[in-house]
Backbone as numpy.savetxt, mean C-alpha at the origin, in Angstrom:
# Nx Ny Nz CAx CAy CAz Cx Cy Cz
-10.90 -9.94 -24.55 -11.75 -8.74 -24.55 -10.88 -7.50 -24.55
-11.25 -6.48 -25.32 -10.44 -5.26 -25.42 -10.52 -4.43 -24.16
-9.54 -3.50 -24.02 -9.54 -2.60 -22.86 -10.82 -1.78 -22.81
-11.26 -1.28 -23.95 -12.48 -0.47 -23.98 -13.71 -1.27 -23.55
-13.75 -2.55 -23.95 -14.88 -3.39 -23.55 -14.91 -3.58 -22.05
-13.74 -3.79 -21.46 -13.67 -3.91 -20.01 -14.15 -2.63 -19.34
-13.72 -1.51 -19.87 -14.12 -0.22 -19.28 -15.62 -0.02 -19.37
-16.20 -0.38 -20.53 -17.64 -0.22 -20.69 -18.40 -1.10 -19.71
-17.93 -2.35 -19.52 -18.60 -3.24 -18.58 -18.52 -2.69 -17.17
-17.34 -2.19 -16.80 -17.15 -1.69 -15.44 -18.02 -0.47 -15.19
-18.06 0.46 -16.15 -18.90 1.64 -15.99 -20.36 1.25 -15.83
-20.82 0.29 -16.63 -22.21 -0.14 -16.56 -22.52 -0.73 -15.20
-21.59 -1.53 -14.68 -21.83 -2.16 -13.38 -21.91 -1.13 -12.27
-21.07 -0.12 -12.32 -21.08 0.89 -11.27 -22.35 1.73 -11.34
-22.76 2.09 -12.54 -23.94 2.93 -12.69 -25.21 2.19 -12.26
-25.28 0.89 -12.53 -26.50 0.14 -12.24 -26.46 -0.51 -10.86
-25.24 -0.74 -10.34 -25.12 -1.43 -9.06 -25.33 -0.49 -7.90
-25.38 -1.08 -6.72 -25.55 -0.32 -5.48 -24.19 -0.20 -4.81
-23.31 0.62 -5.37 -21.96 0.74 -4.85 -21.97 1.46 -3.51
-21.12 0.99 -2.57 -21.01 1.65 -1.27 -20.22 2.94 -1.36
-19.52 3.15 -2.47 -18.83 4.41 -2.67 -19.77 5.34 -3.43
-20.51 6.13 -2.71 -21.56 6.93 -3.32 -21.06 7.96 -4.29
-19.78 8.37 -4.19 -19.30 9.43 -5.07 -18.63 8.89 -6.33
-18.77 7.57 -6.60 -18.22 7.06 -7.85 -19.19 7.38 -8.97
-18.73 8.10 -9.96 -19.57 8.36 -11.12 -19.27 7.35 -12.22
-18.01 7.16 -12.52 -17.60 6.19 -13.52 -16.11 5.95 -13.35
-15.62 4.89 -13.94 -14.21 4.55 -13.88 -13.63 4.59 -15.28
-12.54 5.32 -15.44 -11.88 5.43 -16.73 -10.64 4.55 -16.76
-10.38 3.93 -17.90 -9.12 3.28 -18.16 -8.52 4.00 -19.36
-7.55 4.85 -19.13 -7.07 5.72 -20.19 -5.79 5.18 -20.78
-5.54 5.52 -22.02 -4.29 5.15 -22.67 -3.36 6.34 -22.69
-2.07 6.06 -22.86 -1.06 7.10 -22.68 -1.25 8.27 -23.64
-1.68 8.00 -24.86 -1.77 9.09 -25.82 -3.00 9.98 -25.60
-3.91 9.57 -24.73 -5.11 10.37 -24.48 -5.17 10.94 -23.06
-4.35 10.39 -22.15 -4.54 10.69 -20.74 -4.29 12.15 -20.41
-3.39 12.82 -21.15 -3.10 14.21 -20.83 -4.29 15.11 -21.14
-5.26 14.62 -21.89 -6.43 15.43 -22.22 -7.51 15.31 -21.13
-7.34 14.37 -20.19 -8.37 14.12 -19.19 -7.92 14.62 -17.82
-8.84 15.11 -17.00 -8.50 15.42 -15.61 -8.31 14.13 -14.82
-7.77 14.25 -13.63 -7.66 13.08 -12.76 -9.06 12.71 -12.28
-9.41 11.45 -12.45 -10.72 10.96 -12.07 -10.57 9.87 -11.03
-11.37 9.95 -9.98 -11.30 8.93 -8.94 -11.73 7.57 -9.49
-11.17 6.53 -8.88 -11.46 5.15 -9.25 -11.14 4.91 -10.72
-9.88 5.26 -11.05 -9.39 5.17 -12.42 -8.03 4.50 -12.47
-7.78 3.79 -13.55 -6.46 3.25 -13.84 -5.92 3.97 -15.05
-4.72 4.53 -14.93 -4.08 5.25 -16.04 -2.94 4.41 -16.59
-3.06 4.04 -17.86 -2.06 3.21 -18.52 -0.93 4.10 -19.02
-0.03 4.47 -18.09 1.03 5.43 -18.40 2.06 5.44 -17.28
3.15 6.11 -17.51 4.16 6.35 -16.48 3.52 7.14 -15.34
3.81 6.74 -14.10 3.17 7.41 -12.96 3.53 8.88 -12.87
4.68 9.30 -13.40 5.03 10.72 -13.37 4.07 11.54 -14.21
3.55 10.95 -15.30 2.56 11.64 -16.12 1.26 11.82 -15.34
0.85 10.76 -14.65 -0.37 10.84 -13.84 -0.23 11.87 -12.73
0.85 11.79 -12.00 1.03 12.68 -10.84 1.16 14.14 -11.25
1.70 14.38 -12.44 1.85 15.77 -12.91 0.51 16.47 -13.03
-0.57 15.72 -13.21 -1.90 16.32 -13.34 -2.62 16.44 -12.00
-2.03 15.91 -10.95 -2.67 15.99 -9.63 -2.32 17.32 -8.96
-3.26 17.93 -8.27 -2.97 19.17 -7.54 -2.13 18.89 -6.30
-1.56 19.93 -5.74 -0.82 19.81 -4.48 -1.76 19.31 -3.38
-1.19 18.59 -2.42 -1.92 18.18 -1.22 -3.24 17.47 -1.55
-3.17 16.52 -2.44 -4.35 15.88 -3.02 -4.67 14.53 -2.39
-3.65 13.72 -2.12 -3.85 12.33 -1.72 -3.85 12.16 -0.21
-4.71 11.26 0.26 -4.68 10.87 1.66 -3.61 9.82 1.92
-3.38 8.97 0.93 -2.47 7.84 1.15 -1.97 7.30 -0.18
-0.75 6.79 -0.16 -0.20 6.01 -1.27 0.31 4.69 -0.70
0.05 3.61 -1.40 0.66 2.33 -1.05 1.11 1.67 -2.33
2.36 1.19 -2.35 2.89 0.59 -3.56 4.11 -0.24 -3.25
4.46 -1.11 -4.19 5.72 -1.83 -4.17 6.39 -1.55 -5.51
7.40 -0.68 -5.53 7.98 -0.26 -6.81 8.91 -1.32 -7.39
9.16 -1.27 -8.69 10.22 -2.12 -9.25 11.57 -1.61 -8.75
12.41 -2.50 -8.30 13.69 -2.05 -7.75 14.79 -3.06 -8.09
15.99 -2.55 -8.25 17.20 -3.36 -8.42 17.14 -4.34 -9.58
16.31 -4.07 -10.59 16.24 -4.96 -11.75 15.89 -6.39 -11.35
15.07 -6.54 -10.29 14.69 -7.86 -9.80 13.75 -8.58 -10.76
12.92 -7.83 -11.50 12.02 -8.38 -12.50 12.12 -7.52 -13.74
11.86 -8.13 -14.90 11.94 -7.35 -16.14 10.67 -6.55 -16.40
9.51 -7.04 -15.91 8.22 -6.38 -16.15 8.05 -6.02 -17.63
8.43 -6.97 -18.48 8.34 -6.77 -19.94 9.05 -5.50 -20.38
10.19 -5.22 -19.78 10.99 -4.07 -20.18 10.64 -2.77 -19.50
9.64 -2.78 -18.61 9.20 -1.54 -17.96 9.65 -1.52 -16.50
10.95 -1.63 -16.28 11.45 -1.75 -14.91 12.38 -0.60 -14.52
12.38 0.48 -15.27 13.23 1.62 -14.94 12.52 2.49 -13.92
13.14 2.69 -12.77 12.52 3.45 -11.69 13.19 4.82 -11.57
12.43 5.86 -11.86 12.93 7.24 -11.71 12.64 7.68 -10.29
13.37 7.09 -9.35 12.97 7.18 -7.95 12.90 8.59 -7.41
13.92 9.39 -7.58 13.93 10.72 -6.96 12.79 11.60 -7.46
12.52 11.56 -8.75 11.42 12.35 -9.30 10.08 11.87 -8.75
9.93 10.56 -8.62 8.69 9.99 -8.09 8.52 10.39 -6.63
9.58 10.29 -5.84 9.50 10.65 -4.43 9.12 12.12 -4.25
9.71 13.00 -5.05 9.40 14.43 -4.95 7.95 14.71 -5.30
7.44 14.04 -6.33 6.04 14.23 -6.71 5.11 13.69 -5.63
5.46 12.56 -5.05 4.62 12.01 -3.98 4.54 12.98 -2.81
5.63 13.65 -2.49 5.60 14.61 -1.40 4.68 15.79 -1.75
4.76 16.24 -2.98 3.94 17.39 -3.41 2.46 17.08 -3.35
2.06 15.89 -3.79 0.63 15.60 -3.94 0.01 14.97 -2.69
0.83 14.66 -1.69 0.31 14.08 -0.45 -0.18 15.19 0.48
-1.35 14.99 1.04 -1.89 15.96 2.00 -1.03 16.02 3.25
-1.09 17.14 3.97 -0.48 17.21 5.29 -1.15 16.15 6.17
-0.34 15.31 6.77 -0.88 14.21 7.56 -1.11 12.94 6.75
-0.88 13.00 5.44 -1.03 11.82 4.60 0.15 10.87 4.75
-0.04 9.65 4.27 0.94 8.58 4.46 1.29 7.93 3.14
2.57 7.57 2.98 3.03 6.75 1.87 3.59 5.46 2.45
3.08 4.32 2.00 3.62 3.02 2.39 4.42 2.48 1.21
5.72 2.31 1.43 6.68 1.94 0.38 7.22 0.55 0.71
6.77 -0.46 -0.04 7.14 -1.85 0.23 8.29 -2.22 -0.70
9.44 -2.58 -0.11 10.65 -2.73 -0.92 11.64 -3.69 -0.26
12.45 -4.33 -1.07 13.52 -5.19 -0.59 14.83 -4.82 -1.27
15.79 -5.71 -1.20 17.11 -5.46 -1.78 17.57 -6.68 -2.56
18.24 -6.43 -3.67 18.84 -7.50 -4.45 20.22 -7.83 -3.90
20.57 -9.11 -3.93 21.91 -9.54 -3.55 22.68 -9.97 -4.79
23.82 -9.35 -5.02 24.67 -9.68 -6.15 26.07 -10.01 -5.65
26.50 -11.23 -5.91 27.83 -11.69 -5.49 28.05 -11.45 -3.99
27.04 -11.80 -3.21 27.17 -11.71 -1.77 27.05 -10.32 -1.20
26.61 -9.36 -2.00 26.55 -7.96 -1.55 25.14 -7.43 -1.77
24.43 -7.10 -0.68 23.09 -6.54 -0.81 23.17 -5.09 -1.29
22.20 -4.72 -2.11 22.23 -3.40 -2.74 22.06 -2.25 -1.76
21.23 -2.46 -0.73 20.93 -1.36 0.19 19.98 -0.33 -0.38
19.34 -0.66 -1.51 18.41 0.27 -2.14 17.30 0.70 -1.19
16.81 -0.22 -0.38 15.73 0.11 0.54 16.13 1.26 1.47
17.37 1.22 1.98 17.83 2.27 2.88 18.03 3.59 2.14
18.55 3.49 0.92 18.72 4.70 0.10 17.38 5.40 -0.10
16.36 4.62 -0.41 15.03 5.19 -0.62 14.50 5.84 0.66
14.57 5.11 1.77 14.05 5.63 3.04 14.73 6.94 3.43
16.03 7.00 3.27 16.78 8.20 3.66 16.47 9.36 2.73
16.24 9.07 1.45 15.90 10.16 0.53 14.50 10.70 0.83
13.57 9.83 1.14 12.24 10.30 1.54 12.35 11.25 2.74
13.19 10.91 3.71 13.40 11.79 4.86 14.04 13.11 4.43
14.97 13.04 3.52 15.68 14.23 3.06 14.75 15.26 2.43
13.72 14.80 1.72 12.83 15.73 1.03 11.65 16.17 1.90
11.58 15.66 3.13 10.56 16.19 4.04 9.65 15.19 4.70
9.61 13.96 4.22 8.76 12.95 4.86 9.34 12.56 6.22
8.47 12.22 7.16 8.88 11.55 8.39 8.87 10.04 8.16
9.87 9.36 8.68 9.85 7.90 8.67 9.10 7.46 9.92
7.78 7.34 9.77 6.90 7.12 10.91 7.08 5.73 11.52
7.28 4.74 10.67 7.50 3.39 11.17 8.23 2.57 10.11
9.21 1.80 10.55 9.87 0.83 9.68 9.28 -0.53 10.00
8.44 -1.01 9.11 7.71 -2.25 9.35 8.30 -3.37 8.50
8.00 -4.59 8.90 8.52 -5.77 8.22 7.37 -6.58 7.63
7.49 -6.90 6.35 6.58 -7.82 5.68 7.27 -9.18 5.68
6.86 -10.04 6.58 7.49 -11.36 6.74 6.71 -12.40 5.96
7.44 -13.29 5.32 6.81 -14.34 4.53 7.68 -15.59 4.60
7.09 -16.71 4.32 7.85 -17.96 4.34 8.90 -17.93 3.23
10.12 -18.45 3.51 11.15 -18.46 2.46 10.73 -19.33 1.29
10.89 -18.80 0.10 10.47 -19.51 -1.10 11.50 -19.30 -2.19
11.96 -20.39 -2.81 12.82 -20.29 -3.98 14.20 -19.76 -3.66
14.93 -19.42 -4.71 16.30 -18.93 -4.59 16.27 -17.43 -4.37
16.32 -17.03 -3.10 16.26 -15.61 -2.77 17.51 -15.24 -1.99
18.17 -14.15 -2.42 19.33 -13.66 -1.67 20.57 -14.51 -1.90
21.31 -14.76 -0.84 22.59 -15.42 -0.89 22.46 -16.78 -0.21
22.81 -17.86 -0.90 22.65 -19.21 -0.35 23.59 -19.48 0.82
24.53 -18.59 1.07 25.45 -18.77 2.20 25.01 -17.98 3.43
23.86 -17.33 3.34 23.31 -16.62 4.49 22.04 -17.33 4.95
21.41 -16.80 6.00 20.12 -17.33 6.42 19.07 -16.99 5.35
18.01 -17.79 5.34 16.94 -17.59 4.35 16.42 -16.15 4.42
16.30 -15.56 3.26 15.74 -14.22 3.16 14.21 -14.33 3.18
13.57 -13.77 4.19 12.14 -14.02 4.38 11.36 -12.76 4.72
11.85 -11.58 4.28 11.10 -10.36 4.58 11.42 -9.27 3.57
10.52 -8.29 3.53 10.78 -7.03 2.85 10.44 -5.91 3.84
10.94 -4.71 3.54 10.61 -3.56 4.37 9.29 -2.95 3.91
8.55 -2.41 4.87 7.38 -1.59 4.58 7.60 -0.26 5.31
8.12 0.72 4.59 8.38 2.02 5.19 7.08 2.82 5.21
6.65 3.21 6.40 5.47 4.05 6.54 5.96 5.48 6.71
5.76 6.26 5.66 6.26 7.64 5.60 5.09 8.60 5.73
5.26 9.64 6.52 4.16 10.57 6.72 4.61 12.00 6.43
3.69 12.79 5.91 3.93 14.22 5.68 3.43 14.93 6.93
4.33 15.17 7.88 3.92 15.65 9.19 3.43 14.48 10.03
2.60 14.77 10.99 2.02 13.72 11.84 0.86 13.06 11.11
0.79 11.74 11.06 -0.33 11.08 10.37 -1.67 11.55 10.92
-2.57 11.91 10.01 -3.89 12.39 10.44 -4.84 11.24 10.73
-4.51 10.06 10.27 -5.35 8.89 10.52 -4.48 7.75 11.01
-4.80 7.25 12.20 -4.12 6.08 12.75 -5.19 5.16 13.33
-5.47 4.07 12.61 -6.44 3.07 13.07 -5.68 1.77 13.32
-5.06 1.65 14.49 -4.23 0.49 14.76 -5.07 -0.78 14.83
-4.62 -1.81 14.16 -5.31 -3.10 14.15 -4.98 -3.84 15.45
-5.99 -4.23 16.18 -5.81 -4.91 17.46 -6.27 -6.36 17.34
-5.39 -7.20 16.83 -5.73 -8.62 16.68 -4.67 -9.53 17.29
-3.78 -8.95 18.09 -2.77 -9.76 18.80 -3.36 -10.18 20.15
-3.50 -11.47 20.36 -4.16 -11.96 21.56 -3.25 -11.86 22.77
-3.72 -11.20 23.82 -3.00 -11.14 25.08 -3.21 -12.44 25.87
-2.33 -12.67 26.83 -2.46 -13.88 27.64 -3.75 -13.87 28.45
-4.12 -12.68 28.89 -5.38 -12.54 29.62 -5.87 -11.10 29.47
-6.97 -10.79 30.09 -7.49 -9.42 30.06 -7.91 -9.05 31.47
-8.02 -7.76 31.74 -8.44 -7.34 33.07 -9.10 -5.98 33.00
-9.98 -5.73 33.94 -10.60 -4.42 34.06 -9.64 -3.47 34.80
-9.86 -2.19 34.62 -9.07 -1.22 35.35 -9.37 -1.27 36.84
-8.41 -0.85 37.64 -8.63 -0.78 39.08 -7.84 0.39 39.65
-7.85 0.52 40.95 -7.12 1.60 41.61 -6.06 1.00 42.52
-5.06 1.82 42.81 -3.99 1.35 43.68 -3.25 2.52 44.28
-2.18 2.21 44.99 -1.35 3.25 45.60 0.11 3.05 45.21
0.84 4.13 45.22 2.26 4.10 44.92 2.99 4.96 45.94
4.06 4.43 46.50 4.84 5.17 47.47 5.73 6.18 46.75
5.58 7.45 47.09 6.38 8.51 46.47 7.73 8.65 47.15
8.58 9.49 46.57 9.94 9.66 47.07 9.96 10.17 48.51
8.97 10.99 48.86 8.95 11.56 50.22 8.27 10.63 51.23
7.90 9.45 50.79 7.31 8.48 51.70 5.80 8.45 51.73
5.15 9.43 51.14 3.69 9.47 51.15 3.13 8.52 50.10
1.86 8.14 50.28 1.19 7.26 49.34 0.38 8.08 48.34
0.51 7.70 47.09 -0.23 8.38 46.02 -1.27 7.41 45.48
-2.55 7.80 45.50 -3.61 6.96 44.95 -3.77 7.23 43.45
-3.87 6.19 42.70 -4.01 6.36 41.25 -4.85 5.22 40.67
-5.39 5.49 39.48 -6.18 4.49 38.77 -5.30 3.79 37.74
-5.44 2.48 37.66 -4.68 1.70 36.69 -5.62 1.23 35.57
-5.21 1.46 34.37 -6.02 1.05 33.24 -6.00 -0.46 33.03
-7.06 -0.98 32.50 -7.09 -2.40 32.18 -6.64 -2.64 30.75
-6.75 -3.85 30.31 -6.44 -4.16 28.92 -7.33 -5.30 28.47
-7.63 -5.28 27.19 -8.59 -6.23 26.64 -7.90 -7.52 26.21
-8.69 -8.45 25.74 -8.16 -9.74 25.31 -7.24 -9.58 24.11
-7.51 -8.58 23.27 -6.69 -8.36 22.08 -6.04 -6.99 22.13
-4.75 -6.95 21.81 -4.01 -5.69 21.77 -3.51 -5.39 20.37
-2.90 -4.22 20.21 -2.38 -3.85 18.89 -1.29 -4.83 18.45
-1.27 -5.11 17.18 -0.28 -6.05 16.65 1.11 -5.39 16.63
2.13 -6.18 16.43 3.49 -5.65 16.30 3.67 -5.08 14.89
4.83 -4.49 14.63 5.09 -3.97 13.28 5.77 -4.98 12.37
5.72 -6.24 12.75 6.13 -7.34 11.87 4.87 -8.08 11.46
4.51 -7.94 10.19 3.28 -8.55 9.68 3.63 -9.77 8.85
3.05 -10.90 9.20 3.36 -12.16 8.52 2.21 -12.56 7.61
2.55 -12.91 6.38 1.54 -13.34 5.42 2.04 -14.56 4.66
1.12 -15.50 4.44 1.41 -16.57 3.50 1.29 -16.01 2.09
2.15 -16.46 1.20 2.15 -15.94 -0.16 2.06 -17.09 -1.15
1.74 -16.74 -2.39 1.60 -17.74 -3.44 0.14 -18.02 -3.73
-0.09 -18.93 -4.65 -1.45 -19.24 -5.08 -2.28 -19.76 -3.91
-3.50 -19.23 -3.80 -4.38 -19.61 -2.72 -4.15 -18.82 -1.45
-3.10 -18.00 -1.42 -2.78 -17.23 -0.22 -2.79 -15.73 -0.51
-1.95 -15.29 -1.46 -1.87 -13.86 -1.77 -3.21 -13.33 -2.25
-3.92 -14.14 -3.02 -5.24 -13.79 -3.54 -5.91 -15.07 -4.03
-7.22 -15.02 -4.16 -7.97 -16.14 -4.73 -8.18 -15.93 -6.24
-7.67 -14.83 -6.79 -7.86 -14.52 -8.21 -6.77 -15.18 -9.04
-7.06 -16.23 -9.79 -6.01 -16.89 -10.59 -5.33 -15.96 -11.58
-6.10 -15.02 -12.15 -5.55 -14.13 -13.17 -4.44 -13.24 -12.60
-4.48 -12.97 -11.29 -3.48 -12.08 -10.69 -2.07 -12.62 -10.85
-1.93 -13.96 -10.93 -0.61 -14.56 -10.97 0.01 -14.51 -12.37
-0.69 -13.87 -13.30 -0.06 -13.54 -14.57 0.91 -12.38 -14.41
0.84 -11.69 -13.27 1.83 -10.68 -12.90 2.92 -11.37 -12.09
4.20 -11.04 -12.31 5.28 -11.80 -11.68 5.54 -11.49 -10.21
4.97 -10.42 -9.66 5.35 -10.04 -8.29 4.19 -9.31 -7.60
3.16 -10.05 -7.22 2.04 -9.41 -6.52 2.31 -9.44 -5.02
1.74 -8.44 -4.31 1.78 -8.58 -2.86 0.40 -9.00 -2.36
0.33 -9.58 -1.15 -0.93 -10.15 -0.68 -2.02 -9.10 -0.54
-3.23 -9.51 -0.88 -4.37 -8.61 -0.67 -4.47 -8.18 0.79
-4.20 -9.11 1.70 -4.31 -8.78 3.13 -3.33 -7.70 3.54
-2.16 -7.68 2.94 -1.18 -6.63 3.25 -1.71 -5.27 2.84
-2.20 -5.18 1.61 -2.77 -3.90 1.15 -3.97 -3.50 2.01
-4.84 -4.46 2.29 -6.02 -4.17 3.12 -5.64 -3.64 4.49
-4.67 -4.28 5.13 -4.31 -3.90 6.50 -3.71 -2.50 6.56
-2.91 -2.13 5.57 -2.37 -0.77 5.54 -3.47 0.25 5.22
-4.34 -0.09 4.30 -5.44 0.82 3.95 -6.32 1.08 5.16
-6.63 0.04 5.92 -7.44 0.22 7.12 -6.70 1.01 8.20
-5.38 0.85 8.27 -4.59 1.48 9.32 -4.41 2.98 9.12
-4.22 3.42 7.86 -3.78 4.80 7.62 -4.77 5.62 6.83
-6.00 5.13 6.63 -7.00 5.90 5.89 -8.38 5.64 6.45
-9.34 6.47 6.04 -10.74 6.31 6.42 -11.60 6.12 5.18
-12.82 5.69 5.37 -13.73 5.53 4.23 -13.85 6.84 3.47
-13.85 6.75 2.15 -13.97 7.91 1.30 -12.65 8.59 0.96
-11.55 8.18 1.60 -10.25 8.78 1.32 -9.77 8.39 -0.08
-8.79 9.15 -0.59 -8.21 8.91 -1.91 -6.86 8.23 -1.73
-6.71 7.06 -2.35 -5.50 6.25 -2.21 -4.92 5.98 -3.60
-3.62 6.15 -3.71 -2.94 6.05 -5.00 -1.92 4.92 -4.97
-1.81 4.22 -6.10 -0.74 3.25 -6.30 -0.06 3.58 -7.62
1.16 4.12 -7.58 1.85 4.51 -8.82 2.36 3.34 -9.63
2.42 2.14 -9.04 2.83 0.92 -9.75 1.76 -0.13 -9.48
0.60 0.06 -10.09 -0.59 -0.70 -9.71 -0.47 -2.18 -10.01
0.30 -2.54 -11.02 0.50 -3.95 -11.33 -0.80 -4.67 -11.60
-1.08 -5.72 -10.82 -2.26 -6.56 -11.05 -3.52 -5.98 -10.43
-3.43 -4.81 -9.78 -4.63 -4.14 -9.29 -5.01 -4.42 -7.86
-4.10 -4.98 -7.06 -4.43 -5.35 -5.68 -4.90 -4.14 -4.87
-4.19 -3.02 -4.97 -4.56 -1.83 -4.20 -5.96 -1.36 -4.59
-6.24 -1.31 -5.89 -7.56 -0.86 -6.35 -8.66 -1.76 -5.82
-8.45 -3.06 -5.89 -9.46 -4.01 -5.42 -9.73 -3.83 -3.93
-8.67 -3.70 -3.13 -8.85 -3.55 -1.69 -9.49 -2.21 -1.34
-9.22 -1.17 -2.13 -9.90 0.11 -1.90 -11.39 -0.02 -2.12
-11.79 -0.64 -3.21 -13.21 -0.79 -3.50 -13.92 -1.60 -2.41
-13.30 -2.70 -1.98 -13.92 -3.55 -0.97 -14.06 -2.82 0.36
-13.12 -1.91 0.64 -13.10 -1.22 1.93 -13.55 0.24 1.84
-14.31 0.58 0.80 -14.98 1.87 0.69 -14.03 3.05 0.63
-12.92 2.88 -0.06 -12.01 3.98 -0.36 -12.01 4.24 -1.86
-11.57 5.44 -2.24 -11.38 5.78 -3.64 -9.94 5.48 -4.04
-9.77 4.96 -5.24 -8.41 4.65 -5.69 -8.08 5.40 -6.97
-6.79 5.58 -7.19 -6.22 6.00 -8.46 -4.99 5.13 -8.67
-4.85 4.58 -9.87 -3.70 3.74 -10.15 -3.01 4.12 -11.44
-1.70 4.01 -11.45 -0.92 4.16 -12.67 -0.23 2.82 -12.95
-0.26 2.40 -14.20 0.43 1.17 -14.60 0.86 1.31 -16.06
2.15 1.26 -16.28 2.69 1.53 -17.62 2.51 0.35 -18.57
2.31 -0.85 -18.03 2.22 -2.06 -18.84 0.75 -2.38 -19.13
0.36 -2.34 -20.38 -1.05 -2.53 -20.74 -1.53 -3.95 -20.41
-0.64 -4.93 -20.45 -1.03 -6.30 -20.10 -1.46 -6.38 -18.63
-0.74 -5.68 -17.76 -1.10 -5.70 -16.34 -2.37 -4.90 -16.08
-2.61 -3.87 -16.89 -3.86 -3.12 -16.76 -5.04 -4.04 -17.06
-4.91 -4.89 -18.05 -5.98 -5.84 -18.37 -6.25 -6.78 -17.20
-5.17 -7.21 -16.52 -5.34 -8.08 -15.34 -6.11 -7.32 -14.25
-5.72 -6.07 -14.03 -6.40 -5.25 -13.02 -7.87 -5.07 -13.35
-8.18 -4.85 -14.65 -9.59 -4.73 -15.07 -10.39 -5.94 -14.59
-9.87 -7.12 -14.89 -10.61 -8.35 -14.58 -10.81 -8.50 -13.07
-9.80 -8.15 -12.28 -9.91 -8.31 -10.83 -10.91 -7.33 -10.24
-10.92 -6.11 -10.76 -11.88 -5.10 -10.25 -13.31 -5.53 -10.62
-13.50 -5.99 -11.85 -14.83 -6.45 -12.26 -15.33 -7.58 -11.37
-14.43 -8.43 -10.92 -14.84 -9.59 -10.14 -15.33 -9.22 -8.74
-14.98 -8.03 -8.25 -15.39 -7.68 -6.88 -16.51 -6.66 -6.84
-17.07 -6.30 -8.00 -18.19 -5.35 -8.04 -19.52 -6.10 -7.94
């Protein structure tokens, strides 16, 4: 099915369906030679370099960005693996609202026993241009295949840098880590330095507390997603990872961007969780995959 046919089907479904995103009018899938003639439209995939898309966005526009960029020539992506990192980082800072967040999921290539350190270079440059490094999180996964250096321990994680423009305006911490027990608050006394007793109230804690900043996900078919078509892309991240960050750093109705949309995971999780998405993807084959995944969840 052609790109236009997918777009027509998607528009029809949104117009006739009972979408929970009340402000969706239609979804555009634009091609590179036409996109500069169109304004930025919510719930859209732009088949173009992300710098072209971002150039049309106003300052302080986005609530959140989440993405996993191509890095260190780890995948060919059909020849579309050149990352203009500094220009992209500067544009992300410009278009992110005060209090907005960028989640940058990245690892490092190992060549002849030497890790690239690209992840650290990126994090430090984001700080240099004004972002706060709000949290350095770990995306942990089971070791699979030939990753890293066979003379080291199994490589089983990537970094998830949570970058904020100022103090994050939205923090919805996920509380699914089970405590050993729970208790109600009570009162007690504490002996002060001068010997007197100080009465104070002690807070309780529930059965579940906030999770750590190491997030573990099973990956691969049947785990990262139930969509078979998604695995036509060589490097998807788990739907649960995108969902958990979207829930943590945004609210319903917020605008979330993925400059390297790939198979469309971010867009799908935004729709399911009542957020607006914008995606850029330079590879038309991956845009077709994203079309199919979005259609499947409407």
